[in-house]
C-alpha positions in Angstrom: -0.1 -0.1 0.0 2.9 2.3 0.9 4.9 1.6 -2.2 5.9 4.7 -4.2 7.2 5.3 -7.8 10.4 7.0 -8.6 8.5 10.5 -8.2 7.3 9.8 -4.7 3.6 9.1 -5.8 1.9 6.4 -3.9 1.1 3.5 -6.3 -2.1 2.6 -4.4 -3.5 6.2 -4.8 -2.4 6.3 -8.5 -4.2 3.0 -9.3 -7.4 4.2 -7.7 -7.2 7.4 -9.6 -6.7 5.5 -12.8 -9.8 3.3 -12.0 -12.0 6.2 -11.0 -11.0 8.6 -13.9 -11.3 5.6 -16.3 -14.8 4.9 -15.2 -15.8 8.6 -15.6 -14.2 8.7 -19.1 -15.0 5.3 -20.4 -18.2 6.3 -22.3 -16.4 9.1 -24.1 -14.6 6.5 -26.0 -17.0 3.6 -25.9 -20.5 5.3 -25.8 -21.0 9.0 -26.8 -18.3 8.4 -29.5 -16.8 5.0 -30.3 -13.0 4.9 -30.7 -11.8 2.9 -33.6 -8.6 1.3 -32.7 -6.0 -0.4 -35.0 -2.9 -2.2 -33.9 -3.6 -2.6 -30.1 -2.0 -6.1 -30.1 1.3 -4.4 -30.5 1.0 -3.2 -27.0 1.2 -6.8 -25.5 4.5 -7.4 -27.3 6.3 -4.4 -25.8 8.9 -4.6 -22.8 7.7 -3.4 -19.4 10.1 -0.5 -19.4 12.0 2.0 -21.7 9.2 2.4 -24.1 8.4 5.9 -25.7 5.1 6.4 -27.5 5.2 9.4 -29.8 1.9 10.8 -31.0 0.3 13.8 -32.7 -1.7 15.9 -30.3 -5.3 17.1 -30.5 -6.5 17.9 -27.0 -4.7 18.5 -23.7 -6.1 15.5 -21.8 -8.5 13.4 -23.9 -5.7 12.0 -26.1 -3.8 10.7 -22.9 -7.0 9.4 -21.4 -7.8 7.5 -24.6 -4.3 6.0 -24.7 -4.5 4.7 -21.1 -7.7 3.1 -21.9 -6.3 1.4 -25.1 -3.1 0.3 -23.4 -4.9 -1.2 -20.3 -7.5 -2.9 -22.5 -4.9 -4.5 -24.8 -2.9 -5.7 -21.7 -6.1 -7.3 -20.4 -6.4 -9.3 -23.8 -8.7 -7.1 -25.8 -8.0 -6.6 -29.4 -8.9 -3.1 -30.9 -11.9 -2.5 -28.5 -12.7 -1.1 -25.1 -15.7 -3.5 -24.4 -16.3 -4.2 -20.8 -14.4 -1.8 -18.3 -13.1 -4.6 -16.2 -9.7 -4.0 -17.6 -9.6 -0.8 -15.4 -9.5 -2.7 -12.1 -5.8 -4.1 -12.6 -4.1 -1.1 -14.2 -0.5 -0.8 -15.2 0.8 1.8 -12.9 4.0 2.6 -14.6 2.6 4.7 -17.4 3.6 8.3 -17.7 3.0 11.1 -20.0 5.0 14.4 -20.8 3.0 17.6 -20.2 3.8 21.4 -20.0 4.5 22.4 -16.4 2.2 25.5 -16.7 -0.7 23.5 -18.0 -0.6 20.9 -15.1 -0.7 23.7 -12.5 -4.0 25.3 -13.9 -6.5 24.2 -11.3 -7.4 21.1 -9.2 -8.2 18.7 -12.0 -4.9 19.1 -13.8 -3.1 18.5 -10.5 -5.1 15.3 -10.0 -4.3 14.3 -13.6 -0.6 15.1 -12.8 -0.6 12.4 -10.0 -1.7 9.8 -12.5 1.5 10.2 -14.3 2.5 13.6 -15.6 6.1 14.4 -16.1 6.0 18.2 -16.1 8.5 20.0 -18.3 9.3 23.5 -19.1 8.5 24.4 -22.8 11.5 25.8 -24.7 9.5 27.7 -27.3 6.4 29.1 -25.6 5.2 30.2 -22.0 2.2 31.9 -20.9 1.1 32.4 -24.4 4.3 34.2 -25.5 7.1 33.0 -27.7 10.3 32.3 -26.1 13.5 30.6 -26.9 15.5 28.7 -24.3 17.5 25.6 -24.0 16.2 22.2 -23.2 16.3 21.8 -19.5 18.5 18.8 -18.8 16.7 18.0 -15.4 13.5 17.6 -17.5 15.3 15.1 -19.7 16.6 13.2 -16.6 13.0 13.0 -15.2 11.9 11.5 -18.5 14.8 9.0 -18.4 13.7 8.1 -14.7 10.3 7.5 -16.0 11.5 5.4 -18.9 13.6 3.3 -16.5 10.4 2.6 -14.5 8.0 2.0 -17.4 6.3 3.6 -20.4 6.2 7.4 -21.5 3.9 9.0 -23.8 5.1 12.3 -25.5 3.7 14.5 -28.2 6.8 15.7 -30.1 5.0 18.7 -31.6 4.3 20.1 -28.1 1.1 21.7 -29.3 -2.4 20.7 -30.5 -2.0 22.7 -33.8 -1.7 20.2 -36.8 1.4 20.0 -38.8 3.5 22.0 -36.2 7.2 21.4 -36.3 8.6 18.6 -34.1 10.5 19.8 -31.1 14.1 18.6 -30.6 13.4 17.6 -27.1 12.2 14.3 -28.4 15.6 13.7 -30.0 17.4 14.3 -26.8 15.2 11.5 -25.2 15.8 9.0 -28.0 19.7 9.8 -28.2 20.1 9.5 -24.5 18.0 6.6 -23.5 17.6 4.5 -26.7 14.0 3.5 -26.0 11.6 1.3 -27.9 9.7 4.0 -29.9 6.1 3.4 -30.8 4.4 5.9 -33.2 0.6 6.6 -32.6 -1.8 8.6 -34.8 -5.1 9.8 -33.6 -7.8 11.7 -35.1 -11.4 13.0 -34.2 -10.5 14.2 -30.8 -10.4 17.8 -31.9 -14.0 17.6 -33.2 -15.3 15.6 -30.2 -13.8 17.6 -27.3 -12.9 21.1 -26.3 -9.2 22.1 -26.4 -8.5 20.8 -23.0 -10.3 17.5 -23.7 -12.4 17.9 -20.8 -15.9 18.8 -22.0 -17.7 16.9 -24.9 -18.2 19.3 -27.8 -20.0 16.9 -30.2 -21.3 13.3 -30.0 -21.3 10.7 -32.8 -17.8 11.7 -34.1 -15.6 9.1 -35.6 -12.4 8.8 -33.3 -9.5 6.8 -34.4 -6.3 5.6 -32.9 -3.6 3.7 -35.0 -0.8 2.1 -33.0 2.1 1.4 -35.4 5.0 -1.1 -35.0 8.1 0.2 -33.2 10.5 2.2 -35.3 14.3 2.4 -35.1 16.5 5.5 -35.4 20.0 5.9 -36.8 21.2 8.5 -34.3 24.2 9.2 -36.3 22.1 10.9 -38.8 21.6 14.8 -38.6 18.8 16.0 -36.4 16.9 17.4 -39.3 16.6 13.8 -40.7 15.5 12.4 -37.4 13.0 15.1 -36.9 11.5 14.4 -40.4 11.3 10.6 -39.6 9.3 11.5 -36.4 7.0 13.7 -38.3 6.3 11.1 -40.9 5.8 8.4 -38.3 3.0 10.4 -36.6 1.7 11.6 -39.9 2.5 15.2 -39.3 4.9 16.1 -42.1 4.0 19.4 -43.6 1.9 19.0 -46.8 3.9 19.4 -50.0 3.2 22.6 -51.8 
């Protein structure tokens, strides 16, 4: 009961938060809107630690919530569906996600969601709605490494919900420093289903999709520009050709 993860969070509390929040959000992906899943069997083939999921981003929180549901359902033996929410009662507790520090401090709900598994980082390009330019904070990268050593990490390489935004180089630091198993995920429909934060339902009956692709490898000797392009292509966010 008193066991903690590397960030000092009690696993007993974290598991109960996953169960409660999972029950609250389940019908958002298997009721009001039905999430169409492809490739969830890949989840069961992954190692228990040092896995990095890279995905495009459409809302602050609904994207992550859906991934938690899909991961837990797959680990419970379901193939590409979220039928029957019993999978929530034995959750994998070493799943983390990367989020902007300023986002996770905006009210009680984000702070609760942070306990579920947020690795809060400082953005290098934007803060409080203003453009900035600062170096990647190595303590943030170190915390991500700590989470990878303990389990799985979800990241959104673009760092924004705007489609076709450039991939930020922080993801390259993670890949080069820790050599994780990298699994691309492509989502769609969340932007039309939910508000920007992913908390309120904006429209029902929307087709939501999640495609989990096989792990990809990176030749880290290549220039950063080539690696960034590989990431963008993997999550289907390469800028359209003019």
